[in-house]
C-alpha positions in Angstrom: 98.2 104.1 17.4 100.8 106.6 16.4 104.3 106.2 17.7 104.3 109.5 19.8 101.0 108.6 21.4 102.4 105.2 22.4 105.4 106.9 23.8 103.2 109.1 26.0 101.4 106.1 27.3 104.7 104.3 28.0 106.1 107.5 29.7 103.0 107.9 31.9 103.2 104.2 33.1 106.9 104.5 33.8 106.6 107.8 35.7 103.8 106.4 37.8 105.8 103.3 38.6 109.0 105.0 39.4 107.4 107.8 41.5 105.5 105.1 43.5 108.7 103.2 44.1 110.5 106.3 45.3 107.6 107.4 47.5 107.3 103.9 49.0 111.1 103.7 49.6 111.1 107.2 51.3 108.1 106.2 53.4 109.9 103.0 54.4 112.9 105.1 55.3 110.8 107.3 57.6 108.1 104.9 58.7 109.7 103.7 61.9 109.9 107.2 63.3 107.4 109.4 61.5 104.8 109.6 58.7 105.4 111.4 55.5 103.2 114.3 56.6 105.0 114.6 59.9 108.3 114.8 57.9 106.8 117.4 55.5 105.7 119.6 58.5 109.1 119.4 60.1 110.8 120.2 56.9 108.5 123.1 56.2 109.1 124.5 59.7 112.9 124.0 59.2 112.9 125.8 55.9 110.2 128.5 56.4 109.8 129.0 60.1 106.6 128.9 62.3 103.2 128.4 60.6 99.6 128.1 61.5 97.7 124.8 61.1 95.7 126.3 58.2 98.9 127.2 56.3 100.1 123.6 56.5 96.7 122.3 55.4 96.9 124.6 52.3 100.5 123.7 51.4 100.0 120.0 51.9 96.5 119.9 50.4 94.9 118.2 53.4 92.3 119.2 56.0 93.1 121.3 59.0 91.8 118.5 61.2 94.3 116.1 59.7 97.1 118.6 60.3 95.9 119.0 63.9 96.1 115.2 64.4 99.6 115.1 62.8 100.8 118.0 64.9 99.4 116.4 68.1 101.7 113.4 67.4 104.7 115.8 66.8 104.0 117.6 70.0 103.9 114.3 71.9 107.3 113.3 70.4 108.7 116.7 71.5 109.6 117.8 68.0 107.3 120.8 67.8 105.5 123.2 70.1 102.4 125.3 69.8 102.8 129.0 70.6 99.9 131.3 71.1 100.3 134.8 69.6 100.8 137.6 72.2 99.0 140.1 69.9 96.0 137.9 69.1 95.4 135.0 71.5 93.3 133.2 68.9 96.3 132.6 66.7 98.5 129.6 67.4 101.7 129.0 65.5 103.6 125.7 65.3 107.3 126.0 66.1 110.1 123.5 65.7 111.9 122.5 68.9 115.6 121.8 69.2 114.8 118.0 69.2 112.7 118.6 66.0 115.7 120.4 64.4 117.9 117.4 65.2 115.4 114.8 63.9 114.9 116.7 60.6 118.6 117.1 60.1 119.0 113.3 60.8 116.3 112.3 58.3 117.5 114.8 55.7 120.9 113.1 55.9 119.2 109.6 55.5 117.2 110.9 52.6 120.3 112.2 50.9 122.0 108.9 51.4 119.0 107.2 49.9 119.1 109.4 46.8 122.8 108.9 46.3 122.3 105.2 46.4 119.2 105.3 44.2 120.9 107.2 41.5 124.4 105.7 41.9 124.2 104.1 38.4 123.7 107.5 36.8 126.7 109.5 35.5 126.9 113.2 36.3 125.9 114.0 32.7 122.8 111.7 33.0 121.8 113.4 36.3 122.2 116.8 34.7 120.0 115.6 31.7 117.4 114.2 34.1 117.3 117.5 36.1 117.0 119.5 32.8 114.1 117.3 31.6 112.2 117.5 34.9 112.8 121.3 34.9 111.0 121.4 31.6 108.1 119.5 33.1 107.9 121.8 36.2 105.0 124.2 35.5 105.9 126.3 38.5 109.3 127.0 37.0 107.6 128.1 33.8 105.8 130.8 35.8 108.9 132.3 37.2 
């Protein structure tokens, strides 16, 4: 096997391992309070404003019925509310409540603390290099 081909296999294995570790650690950070999808919905609402269930399903790549189940749990916790459109009563949008804004702010801070700790052994130059390298991998950035 050629050296570059072996490097690709090594890189794939390492990326899979590291991404799984980070995902598991973030899930553990959130787990006692909310699921990853609950966090994602709250974050999307915080960043982009009210959305329909179908919009969340498309963005997160899951079924609308899954989003309905997740939003039911968020309504029960008091972090979101469903608001029916005055113009078209069939349309229901999900809105973030004040309690939802507080909880997303709290977990964003916890997540930031996690990343500071996770990458504490990296110098500023190493972090910049890592960001530059991942930017090269980001296909969405290529399209901009």
